[in-house]
Structure formats: structure tokens, C-alpha cells
TORMAR-90026 format. One line per 10 residues: number of its first residue (from 1); their letters; for each residue x, y, z of C-alpha. Coordinates in steps of 0.001 Angstrom, whole numbers, plus 500000, padded with zeros to 6 digits. Example, Ala and Ser with C-alpha at 12.3 -4.5 7.8 and 13.67 -1.06 7.14 Angstrom:
<recs>
1> AS> 512300 495500 507800; 513670 498940 507140
</recs>
This chain:
<recs>
1> MSDPAGAGAS> 852404 456154 859909; 849886 453356 861655; 849467 452357 864824; 850119 448457 864970; 847531 448473 867649; 844822 450291 865894; 840778 449493 866609; 840677 446436 864900; 843370 444971 867423; 842561 442863 870172
11> LFTRLASGVH> 842537 443799 873680; 845574 441610 874012; 847380 442894 871049; 846847 446509 872444; 847746 445328 875903; 851541 444662 874486; 851724 447781 872623; 850418 449582 875716; 853284 447776 877775; 855859 448313 875381
21> RHRGRVLGGA> 855507 452055 874713; 854878 452493 878687; 857525 450112 879877; 859259 451995 882153; 855898 453254 884181; 854994 448898 884254; 858457 448191 886293; 857761 451317 888450; 854276 450461 889141; 856073 446515 889801
31> GVLLALAVWA> 858185 448440 891925; 855833 450046 894549; 853901 446960 894725; 857078 444806 895607; 857902 447334 898278; 854205 447106 900024; 854357 443584 899947; 857938 443627 901609; 856346 446042 903565; 853070 443432 904778
41> LLQGGHLTTG> 855330 440485 904897; 857670 442421 907746; 854326 443452 909372; 853267 439618 909716; 849865 438439 910037; 847891 436316 912222; 847906 432566 911366; 845734 429805 912809; 845331 426505 912420; 842223 424516 910634
51> TIEGIESARA> 838940 425172 912061; 835562 424790 910652; 832908 427284 912677; 829150 426150 913209; 829827 421759 913427; 828727 420079 916993; 832102 419585 918015; 832832 422911 918330; 829545 423938 920344; 830795 421375 922617
61> EALARGAAAG> 834137 422819 923498; 832081 426332 924098; 829563 425076 926329; 832179 423317 928093; 834963 426513 928093; 834259 427665 931149; 834547 424166 933573; 838404 423369 934601; 838029 420302 932734; 835625 420666 930159
71> STDQTLAVIF> 838465 421036 927392; 841711 419579 926990; 842425 421902 924297; 843960 424955 926215; 845979 421742 928285; 849467 420867 928397; 850571 417220 929848; 854102 418113 931490; 856374 415229 932749; 858871 416123 934885
81> HRDDWTTDDP> 861617 412831 935211; 865160 412402 937154; 867125 409492 937342; 867923 409830 940851; 865482 411309 942601; 862250 408788 943156; 858668 410804 943331; 858683 410199 947117; 861979 412157 947665; 860974 416072 949412
91> RFGEAVASVL> 863022 417350 947044; 861493 416692 943719; 858390 417534 945322; 859488 420814 946355; 861973 421662 943091; 858283 420605 940837; 856029 422583 943464; 858647 425675 942760; 858815 425501 939051; 854566 425600 938151
101> ARVERLPEVE> 854645 427791 941018; 856440 430449 938771; 854226 428786 936023; 850835 429956 937851; 852167 433521 937802; 852415 433778 934138; 849214 436241 932686; 848966 433456 929902; 848066 430607 932327; 845085 430121 933840
111> SVVSPVGAPD> 845317 426777 935708; 847947 424188 937447; 846842 420703 938195; 849487 418481 940362; 850238 415756 942485; 852249 418419 944733; 850364 418055 948092; 847539 416053 946746; 845377 413510 948529; 846617 409930 947857
121> AFRARFVAKT> 843878 409020 945401; 844394 411957 943325; 847775 411492 943525; 848228 408063 942031; 846870 409333 939433; 849714 411274 938267; 853086 409813 939465; 854281 407252 937511; 855020 403734 938562; 858602 404300 937523
131> GHDLLALVRL> 858715 406198 940337; 861084 409048 938827; 858489 410817 936497; 855643 412728 937720; 852533 414850 935637; 851113 417850 935649; 848337 419814 934015; 848597 423499 932995; 846077 425055 932103; 845973 428283 929432
141> KGGEREATAA> 843857 431518 928830; 841816 432088 926291; 841169 430591 922939; 843234 428113 920813; 845064 430959 918687; 845901 432312 921962; 847137 429597 923941; 849241 428529 920927; 851134 431908 920868; 851387 432002 924441
151> FPTVRKALED> 853343 428481 924441; 856771 429182 923525; 856615 431991 926990; 855019 428673 929218; 857625 426301 927402; 860669 428658 928884; 858847 428878 931887; 858763 425161 932656; 862481 424377 931722; 864371 423685 934550
161> PRFQTTLTGK> 868320 422464 935530; 867122 419731 937864; 864723 418329 935593; 864295 416118 932629; 860566 418448 931161; 858425 416916 928367; 855472 418695 926861; 852868 417425 924841; 849033 418191 924383; 846999 420333 921553
171> VAFLSALNEL> 848670 423159 922085; 852128 422005 921853; 850954 419805 918759; 850389 423037 916778; 852894 425418 917980; 855129 422336 916341; 852935 422139 913299; 853402 425575 912931; 857461 425803 913137; 857581 422680 910949
181> LEHDLLRAEL> 854971 424210 908345; 857029 427473 908742; 860319 425171 907701; 859164 423365 905137; 857970 426517 903388; 861314 428019 903484; 863155 424597 902314; 860265 423766 899650; 861166 427323 898299; 864771 427092 898445
191> LSFPLALVVL> 864573 423900 896859; 862429 424418 894361; 864139 427628 892286; 867836 425977 891410; 865286 422801 890534; 863632 425146 887895; 866420 427133 887072; 867882 423699 885512; 864958 423044 883766; 864808 426342 882059
201> LWVFRTVVAA> 868197 426642 881391; 868157 423149 879852; 864746 424296 877945; 866093 428381 876425; 869549 427671 876681; 869880 431162 877732; 870516 432207 881210; 868679 435609 880289; 865592 433853 879618; 865675 431106 881941
211> MLPLVVGGLA> 866140 434056 884788; 862538 435913 883261; 860147 433437 884574; 861691 433220 888127; 861672 437126 888808; 857791 436456 887717; 857303 433704 889901; 859408 435049 892946; 857193 438847 892064; 853961 436644 892024
221> VLCGVAGVLL> 854683 434387 895751; 856067 437487 897240; 852713 439529 896370; 850535 436247 897216; 852265 435493 900749; 851879 439245 901562; 848538 439159 900553; 847272 436256 902611; 848979 438055 906234; 847261 441437 905094
231> LSRVTNMAQY> 843801 439014 904895; 844534 437144 908140; 844312 440312 909949; 840375 440459 909298; 839725 436645 908395; 840832 433182 909310; 844029 432020 907286; 845688 429026 908464; 849128 428226 908044; 848725 426410 905539
241> TLNVVSLIGL> 847567 428778 903129; 850837 430203 902970; 852417 426846 902084; 849307 426314 899451; 850128 429558 897812; 853565 429111 897566; 853148 425732 895892; 850963 427066 893459; 851744 430355 892748; 854848 428956 891461
251> GVAIDYSLFI> 854420 426519 889647; 851302 428755 887305; 853678 431989 887206; 856687 430265 885893; 854522 427765 883720; 853193 431564 882303; 856548 432720 881976; 857716 429668 879920; 854723 429906 877866; 855326 433597 877065
261> VSRFRAELAE> 858955 433814 876694; 859046 430483 874271; 856146 432431 872289; 858296 435478 872239; 861523 433876 871044; 860039 431977 868705; 858484 435098 867312; 861907 437378 867461; 863111 433919 865147; 860336 434555 862830
271> GLTTEQALMR> 862239 438196 861791; 859480 440107 863775; 860264 443328 865447; 860212 443848 868941; 856908 445189 868970; 855458 443140 866682; 856430 439863 868602; 855233 441305 871752; 852138 441852 869970; 851840 438576 868268
281> TLDTAGRAVA> 852749 436676 871508; 850444 438219 873921; 847748 437723 871350; 848302 433822 871865; 850254 433067 874344; 848899 435824 876375; 845337 434700 875581; 846113 431386 876533; 847909 431897 880191; 844842 434789 880795
291> FSGLAVTVGL> 841871 431925 879787; 844568 429347 881847; 844609 431887 885053; 841030 432198 884725; 840267 427992 884689; 842549 428136 887703; 840750 430971 890073; 837692 429556 888908; 839126 425615 890371; 840117 427473 893471
301> AGLLFFRGSY> 836980 429058 893797; 835503 425832 894563; 836979 426327 897903; 834560 428785 898527; 831245 426791 899052; 833254 425055 902198; 832389 428647 904124; 833156 429169 907689; 836246 426775 907391; 839525 427071 906453
311> LSAMGLGGAL> 839134 425718 902993; 837550 429003 901550; 840248 430956 903508; 843125 428766 901119; 840556 429135 898005; 841067 432967 898949; 844701 432885 898909; 845180 430248 896133; 842857 432705 893884; 844909 436231 894854
321> VVAFAVLFAL> 848214 434008 893698; 847345 433197 890497; 845746 436357 889943; 849221 438370 890797; 850962 435464 888395; 848386 436452 885380; 848633 440276 886491; 852736 439701 886129; 852924 437261 883321; 850879 439612 881222
331> TVLPALLSWL> 852214 443257 882084; 855694 443539 883846; 857385 439987 881911; 856031 441966 878636; 857777 444743 879752; 861249 443300 880597; 860907 441522 877199; 860019 444762 875543; 863364 446215 877220; 865395 443257 876408
341> GPRVDKGRLP> 864052 442349 872685; 866454 440583 871264; 869204 440466 874455; 866979 437349 875744; 869252 435260 873800; 872084 436817 875793; 873689 434218 877978; 873874 431557 875532; 874728 427973 876767; 876601 425195 874935
351> FARGTGRGGL> 874194 422455 875122; 871126 421544 873059; 868485 422977 873506; 865342 420586 875245; 862004 422317 873383; 860866 423000 869717; 859901 420756 866422; 862737 418644 866492; 861937 414915 865193; 861130 413434 868589
361> WHALATWVMR> 858149 415533 868559; 857178 415416 864930; 857523 411204 864808; 855404 411446 868111; 852531 413448 866737; 852291 411252 863427; 852579 407490 865073; 849404 408798 867393; 847736 410163 864328; 848304 406772 862773
371> HPWWVLLPTL> 847324 404444 865714; 844704 406807 867636; 843011 403718 868989; 846594 401690 870064; 847448 404628 871899; 844140 405894 873650; 842769 402245 875111; 846247 400808 877009; 846875 404400 878637; 843423 404466 879399
381> TLLLAMGLPF> 843471 401421 880716; 846669 402445 883047; 845049 405822 884494; 842155 403950 885347; 843963 400866 887397; 845596 403664 888820; 842702 405235 890562; 841460 402086 891766; 843016 402332 895147; 840950 405684 895408
391> RRLELAATDI> 837921 403391 896597; 839749 402469 899540; 840217 406116 900734; 839534 406578 904597; 839702 410074 905504; 840730 411332 909198; 842186 414822 910538; 845478 414990 910986; 846515 414394 914901; 849901 414621 916688
401> TALPAHTEAR> 851585 411410 914123; 852217 414040 911465; 854500 415087 913201; 857976 413622 912705; 859020 411386 915340; 862215 413424 916863; 859970 416637 917909; 859198 416793 921416; 855276 417179 921290; 855157 413281 920080
411> QGAETLARLF> 857608 411812 922018; 855641 413615 924822; 852873 412066 923699; 854294 408404 923471; 855826 408654 926352; 852262 409999 928142; 850419 407404 926464; 853086 404328 928293; 853380 406042 931786; 850230 407430 931987
421> PREAATRVLV> 847821 405501 930275; 844871 407347 931892; 845732 410743 930925; 846892 409762 927492; 843436 408120 926691; 841327 409182 923431; 838875 411443 925376; 835491 412330 924087; 833751 415217 925228; 830032 415340 926685
431> AVEFPSGNPF> 828296 419000 927720; 825021 418342 928968; 823100 422091 928396; 820005 422046 930810; 817429 424719 930104; 818510 426935 932588; 819701 427016 936693; 821971 424861 938519; 822610 421579 936796; 823111 419766 939424
441> TPERAGALHD> 820261 419817 941246; 819595 415902 942866; 816659 415772 939452; 819574 416434 936984; 822064 414506 939168; 820598 411330 938561; 819636 412149 935090; 823290 412441 934909; 823931 409283 937140; 821907 407615 934617
451> ASRRIAALPG> 823497 408613 931505; 827220 408020 933004; 826744 404452 933571; 825376 403772 930289; 828248 405473 928443; 830482 403526 930280; 828780 401004 929463; 829460 401501 925685; 832143 399253 923816; 835468 400665 924664
461> VVGVESAVDL> 834379 403477 927065; 837185 402037 929531; 836115 405352 931772; 833870 408168 932521; 834537 411516 934293; 832619 414089 935900; 830760 415703 938950; 828709 412191 939284; 831456 409489 939248; 833510 411109 942237
471> VPGMDRATVQ> 833859 407805 944228; 833891 403825 942014; 830531 402807 942867; 828630 405823 943899; 825427 404610 943249; 822193 406965 942455; 820449 407858 945951; 824415 408900 947255; 825030 411323 944209; 821296 413068 944748
481> QLAGAPLQAL> 821849 412913 948549; 825382 414791 947517; 823867 417294 945085; 820983 418161 947702; 823612 419211 950169; 825027 422461 950758; 828389 423391 949106; 830236 423895 952468; 829316 420283 953465; 830876 418427 950972
491> PPELRAARAA> 834439 417530 951086; 837293 419762 949452; 838027 416983 946759; 834286 416951 946116; 833912 420769 946035; 836508 420909 943273; 835520 418309 941460; 832290 420209 941209; 833647 422690 940065; 835929 420846 937299
501> YLTDNVAVLQ> 833188 419539 935761; 830038 422237 936219; 829265 425292 934525; 826578 427762 934844; 823624 425212 932701; 826099 422965 931741; 827355 419306 932945; 830403 417853 931401; 831400 414516 930835; 834793 412884 929723
511> VLTSQAPSSR> 834410 409915 928239; 837580 407693 928149; 838679 404880 925492; 841129 402929 924920; 840833 403324 921317; 842870 405938 919194; 841661 409517 918092; 841143 408753 914402; 839946 404675 914571; 837109 403403 913276
521> EARDLVRTLR> 835769 402582 917011; 836130 405715 918472; 834011 407483 915704; 831056 405111 916034; 831779 405949 919744; 830905 408997 919167; 828175 408335 916895; 826558 406521 919353; 826888 408822 921870; 824665 411165 919487
531> QDRAVGDGRL> 822074 408924 919088; 820816 409394 922652; 821068 413106 923423; 817704 413188 926294; 820065 413338 929972; 816419 414616 932223; 815454 418056 930839; 818811 418490 929594; 820601 417938 925991; 824099 416582 925412
541> VVGGQTATDV> 826148 417327 922603; 829512 415788 921773; 832638 416994 921024; 836656 416549 921228; 839144 415536 918493; 837342 412491 917320; 833813 414545 917183; 835877 417077 915058; 837009 414687 912876; 833627 413084 912530
551> DATAFVKRHT> 832149 416662 912054; 834691 417747 909446; 834883 414491 907000; 830652 415330 906910; 831510 418798 906516; 833520 418223 903839; 831560 415630 902093; 828278 417860 902705; 830019 420543 900547; 831644 418807 898140
561> PAAVAFVMGM> 829566 417886 895259; 827719 422112 895055; 831970 422612 894590; 832621 420047 892050; 829356 420729 890483; 830840 424977 890376; 834163 424140 888757; 833186 421534 886558; 830866 424113 885201; 832455 426655 885071
571> TCVVLFVLLR> 835390 425169 883420; 833162 424091 880305; 832014 428094 880081; 835794 429070 879978; 836971 426610 877648; 833756 427204 875691; 834434 431534 875712; 838261 430361 873944; 837794 427430 871807; 833676 427837 870264
581> SVVLPLKALL> 833135 424439 870790; 831271 421990 872862; 832876 418881 872411; 836040 420184 873651; 835193 421902 876600; 833229 417930 877862; 836485 416001 876542; 838923 418740 878690; 836752 417587 882252; 836279 413746 881301
591> MNLLSLAGSF> 840513 414055 880690; 840675 416048 884315; 839132 413256 886076; 841074 410516 884458; 844463 412357 885782; 843051 413249 889147; 841690 409837 889279; 845066 408207 889054; 846809 410642 891371; 844250 410400 893801
601> GALVWIFQEG> 844850 406669 893843; 848376 407302 894005; 847754 409152 897147; 845776 406385 899072; 848662 403602 897620; 851022 405501 899187; 849879 407473 901850; 846963 405344 903273; 848080 401881 902587; 851482 402580 903609
611> HLHRLLDFEP> 853837 401397 900137; 857146 403689 900209; 856777 405126 903845; 860298 404008 904588; 861545 405836 901420; 859200 408961 902371; 859968 408981 905728; 856042 409253 906910; 854140 407081 909279; 851187 405744 907032
621> GPIEPSLPIL> 847612 406507 908176; 843703 407680 906850; 844015 411054 904747; 843047 414740 905723; 839382 415594 904890; 840497 418376 903236; 843333 416915 900930; 841190 414967 898195; 838782 418431 897004; 841738 420325 897843
631> LFCALFGLSM> 843655 418646 895390; 841027 418739 892841; 839885 422483 893141; 843521 422933 892531; 844578 420401 890004; 841511 421251 888095; 842324 424519 887519; 846000 423536 887352; 845477 420728 884205; 844137 423630 882233
641> DYEVLLLSRI> 847137 425183 881610; 848530 422209 879655; 844743 421984 878042; 844112 425689 877050; 848193 425649 875106; 847406 421946 873497; 843998 423348 872280; 844671 426729 871777; 847472 425876 868938; 845057 423261 867891
651> REEWLRTGDN> 842884 425643 867353; 844917 427980 865541; 845947 425674 862957; 842416 424216 862615; 841197 427991 861809; 843668 428336 859252; 843769 424589 857301; 840285 424098 858322; 842188 419968 858702; 841123 418255 862063
661> THAVAEGLER> 843659 415660 861580; 846609 417931 860426; 845667 420874 863007; 846268 418156 865584; 849489 416607 864680; 850940 420200 864601; 849215 421719 867450; 851539 418415 869566; 854515 418772 868042; 854329 422634 868585
671> TGGLITSAAA> 853345 422678 872015; 854642 418506 873078; 857878 419957 873784; 856509 422996 875841; 854161 421038 878139; 856171 418600 879045; 858672 421144 879810; 856349 423191 881781; 854412 419815 883495; 858828 419269 884535
681> IMVAVFAAFS> 859205 422479 886274; 855694 421725 888340; 857492 418659 888859; 860273 419804 890586; 858289 422345 892758; 855678 420206 893382; 858289 417505 894601; 860046 419871 896903; 857249 420354 898655; 857211 416495 898802
691> LASVVVVKAM> 860154 416639 900969; 858480 418358 903905; 858786 417384 907480; 854700 417486 907724; 852747 414499 906521; 849638 416786 904700; 852158 419053 903342; 854455 416598 901267; 851237 414050 900479; 849662 417640 898730
701> GLGMAIAVAL> 853649 417843 897060; 853805 414502 895933; 849929 413982 894950; 850039 417201 892863; 853307 416432 891255; 851994 412916 890080; 848776 414426 888586; 850825 417097 886865; 853389 414126 885303; 850195 412098 884110
711> DATLVRVLIV> 848524 415509 882892; 851418 416443 880700; 852386 412843 879410; 849825 410573 879624; 846936 412817 879057; 847862 415766 876874; 850075 414056 874496; 848692 411071 874006; 845314 410478 875367; 843939 414332 874080
721> PSMMRLMGDL> 845650 414151 870513; 844211 410328 869894; 841017 410714 871074; 840401 414214 869119; 842177 412309 865990; 838876 409610 866484; 836390 412379 866709; 837037 414733 863670; 835427 418048 862664; 832852 416748 865824
731> NWWGPGHSAH> 835995 418464 867847; 834792 422033 866618; 830972 420970 866760; 829169 424569 868049; 827785 427823 867083; 828083 428508 864125; 829963 425248 863298; 828565 424219 860208; 828865 428201 858373; 832179 428401 859817
741> VRHLHAPGRT> 832711 425049 857626; 831213 426372 854506; 833682 429295 854582; 836877 427647 854825; 835812 425650 851342; 833924 428993 850507; 835516 429389 845968; 838169 430946 845713; 839879 430666 849408; 843193 429217 849122
751> RGETP> 844315 426428 852136; 846468 428609 854680; 844059 431574 854438; 842740 433142 857953; 839503 433941 858168
</recs>
């Protein structure tokens, strides 16, 4: 008996035959991989927040780290409140002192600053005018990751039944953000699986067939998340990465499985045996899945151009989960189909099937072929109009307003701003690095005084805190005199201030502004400070939240052109290899850009300009700088799912008949229902993430849902077929095009004979 997957068979046919013969081993291997993934999940990882290495703000933070007042990133603002005690009551002070003494003994705590026992001038800054609220500052040890990990312990130590205690600050914000991201991830997955199952039941009309994509999707996400946790032990992986991996992995894995199961059932319906149907399925739908997975991976690989940032880690995690999705779709799923055979149609449901070559798609395909201009022009106009708001894009990093209003960190920030406006003011960190030696010699102290006065006069600045701003109105000569005096001769508060703002060869200044950290005025202040860097023989660098915002935006903009060019260029190559056409890959790039334009315009209209904010429950504001490029890289690849499926089927028909109009109509008729069903699944998955509490995750989920919906309806079903109808045989122009056309029309060849 001859081998159906002999020497002349394609790679995918041989793969199908091998999986069919060794399905037990394939499923056993998947079981081992599943066990390893569960083990990795139980081990956990070391996830961080999004950071970017090498930017100026990070250097400023590093220089100022040794000074107690150098950075507020690891400082918790703690507000103690009691209705029936006033802050002048000795019981209030004694109770606060006992709580803070307990906290100060914790190994995670570096220092505690409070008004208890402090001079009156200092105490006034930390006691609210309400008479019932007192502020303390708790500085944690280590960097951002260590401080965030220590937060729950410190938070518990600060709890006391005598007070209502509220905490805020960057560490509190990051801790709340991480908790919400974990909660959002769990809720999204619990919602997306049932939603996907409903669509799959509608598509397949049988329970067994509908469950198979969920199995593959669950395996891909589980292994992808496990891989990210393992990678987080050797490289920086942001907490967001888990949400991105789950979002992308579940969508593509279910889609790929939908394509393969649908084709397998169609081949069985044609009377093929299980093995024959499996080989035909992998040689057609399997090939499309492989190329689609490659296109998605290429898109996500564009994020690797942002080396040194959390974006590159997200690209790595996304590429990993897509690889798992393709692997399981081409091995585990065929093994299950081989084992099931015709039983894939078990559990038939009574309602009508949702896909197929029904009258709707036949009528639509015929209408598009007859009226291509009437289809193309209005649809193009609509997409371009949807993209217009993107021209008004404003970028700003995620801040505490990304948290829901009920979270303690956000409520604490609002309380701090109301009761202690100076402590809540936006702080721009200025670190002045001198070549070597004492940063507070008389000469350098004079230069610092001049710089402080110059900065204090800038628009929007409400104060400057530094070693030369100990007493308001202190002149240059007094500053220099104090700088030359022995440390022991200074009053205690002046010694403490010098210790707080000076370290090694670095002097620290905190520039206070009443503007919001993400405001244009605060950004202009950072840029103005960076225009004149000379401070005596020292040089200043600028850090803080606003500076990080400016630097992160500049970092993303600097690397975006190379990433976009790589993604578009490599996508062209992948599609050329699949389709053997020069024109179709270029058209595909244009189509992707159109669907992305509509999605990006909607993103700005909804999240930046605030339309629908009450319905979606979020606070409008600038877009996170990483979001557009993250969506571009992810969606550019995901859009290829439908492009590859549609064009592969059209190419099959064109190779069979040589008739472009017939091939386009037949391809749309055969795949239109499948594409819209697959898109419905992705939209359901992404929409589940749009219900997240964190605005960035909500925006990403909704942005991807809108893009996929536009891509699968307006673009793939209307614009692509109409353009291909108008372009005719030019669609297939490429190397060997003329010879192939001559072969199709060679004498003696009958129409329908595959070359």
C-alpha cells in the first residue's frame, strides 16, 4: 500500500500523516508540557512595573538615591486621622509615635519622618488645618521592585484601631496597580472563555467541535504565561505582559483552531477518510495558520526594537504565546481530530449553523464583484473619517488617575492634595553632579543658590527645596558662610537638611509646581530646566515623574520608525513567500493601516477626549506612550489572520481556474462566514479585557476589539475583494507570473485542472 504522504508530499501533509500515526505520543508530549507549565505557574515569577533603561530621568534617580530627600519613589505618604482627637492632643502624638516606632523597626523601612517632637516650623508642614489629620513619610529600602514587594508588610504594620490610616505614593500606586492587573486578568479569562464558547457553538453547532478551540486556547495561554514567569527570573518582565500574553494568546489560538476544525469538518463532509481529511486540512488551513502565526510573530518582534524597556519584554512574551498557539494548533489539535474522526460532530445542537456558503455570502460576493467602486469608495471614506481624531493624539505615562476612584492609593492622593497641598505638589527632581569632592563648598553652595533662585523664578514653580533653601530669603553670602562652617556648628535642623539634600558629590533640588505631572506646563518646565545645565563646575540632570514621562515618550518616538519599517517589510516578505505576488503584500499593508487608523482614531476619541467615559467608567486623559506602538505591532500581525485565510483561499481558486473575478468571489463566499465568526471570537475575548479596572488594559482591549471588528467586516469582506476585483490579474503579478498564466491557458488543459 502506498504512503499517502510520500516523497512528493508537502511538509504540512507529512506533518499531518506523522501526527495521525503517532497521535498518542503527541498527546503525551502535550501532557508533559502542560505539567511543566503548571509547575512554572506554581513557582511564580519576579514581575516588575514598566521601566526604561538609559533615559535621563533614570540617571537622575540613580544619582539622588543616596540622599534622603533625593527621590520620593520609595516614600509612602501616611495620613493619620481621628475625629474626636485634635493634633494638639498629647494622646494623638503619643499614639502616632508608637505606630511609627513599630514601623521604623521593620527591616524593609529606611527612615521615618513625622511632625512628632519636631520644631514648630517643620511641624506646620505635616499638620493639617483641619486639626484632625497628621502626615508622616515612610521611606522604604531598595529599588522600586523591592519597595513594592515590601508594601503589604509595611501597610499592615501601619494599621492601628485608634486611627483611620490612608496611604498613598508611588509604591502604594504600583501595589494597587499590580493587584488590579491580576484581578483584571482573572476576570477577563473567566468572561472570555464562556463568550468564545457561545460563538463556537453558534459556528459549529456541535459541542465537541466547539470545545476543541478552547482546549488549544487554554493550553497556549497556560504555557505562554508560564514561559513569561520563567523569563521574568532572568530579565525584566512587566506585570502588563501577562495581560498582553493572555489577550493575544487566547485570541489567536482559538482563531487558528477554528480555521483548522472548520476545514477538517468540510473535508470529512466531502467523503474523505480521517487521515486524508487531516492531510488536506493541514496542507491548506494548516499552512495558512503557520504563515499567519509567522506574521503575528513578526509584528510582535517589532517590539524588540525597544531594547532596554518593558516593551521588548512584551514582544518576547507575545511571540512566545503565539508560537505555542501555532505549535498546538498544528500538533495537538490534529492529534485530537485524528482520534475523534467523524465523532468531531458529536453533541449536535438544534439551531442552524452560523457559517458556510449560504445565500448571504453568495449574494454579498456577487454584489461586490458587480459594484466594486460603489463598495470601495464609501468604505474607504468611512475608515479615513474614523481615523481623523488620531491627529489630535496626546501621550502621557500612566499615573494614579489610572486607578479606580475607590482604591486607597487614589483616595489618599486626593486627600493629600486637599490637606497638604505642598507635599502633594508635582515634584521635578534636579540632581547636580559635581566632578568630585564635597558638593557643598562655599563656591559650589553659591552656584547652587544662584541655580535655585533662577529655577524658582520659572513659570509654574511654587517652590524649591534644597540645602540652600533652608530659610526663606537667605542670601547668597549667608549660604556660602554656612557652607564653610563646621558641621557641628550648625543648628540640628540645618544639619538634617544638608544630610537630606547632599550625598557624595551630588546636590539635590526638588522643584515644586502646582501643575499636574502629565500636563503640558509641567513638561515645558522639564524642558526648560534641561536647557541650562551648568551649575558652577557641576552639571544638572532632571528626573521625577514628569521627566520620566517626557523621556519615555521621546524613547518610543525615537525607536518607532525602525520598528514600523521592520514589521511592514518582514510582513511583505512573509506574504510574498505565501502568495508569490508582489502586489498583494503591498495591498495587505495598506489594508492593515486602514483598519489601524480607524482603531487609533476611536482610541483617541474615546479615551483621550472622553466620549463614552461614563459608560465605560474611566477618567479621560492622554494616551499611554507605549499603547499605540503596542497595538500597532500586535494588530498588524493579528490582521494577517484574516488576510492570509482570505487570500490563501482566493489563490487556491485562481490556481485552479485562472479567473481572478471568479477566484475573488469564491474566496469571499467560502471564507466570509469563517472570518466574521473568527472575528466575533476575538472581539468577545478582547471585549472581556475592555471591562478591566486599569485604564491602559481597558484601552488596549477595546482598541483591539474595534480594530478586529473593522478589519473583519469593512476591510476583509468589502475593501479587499473590491480592490482585487478592480485590479484583475495584476493582483498576481510577480516572478514567473507570465509563464504561469500561459500554463493556465495551455492547449489541452481543461478549466479546473490544478497546475
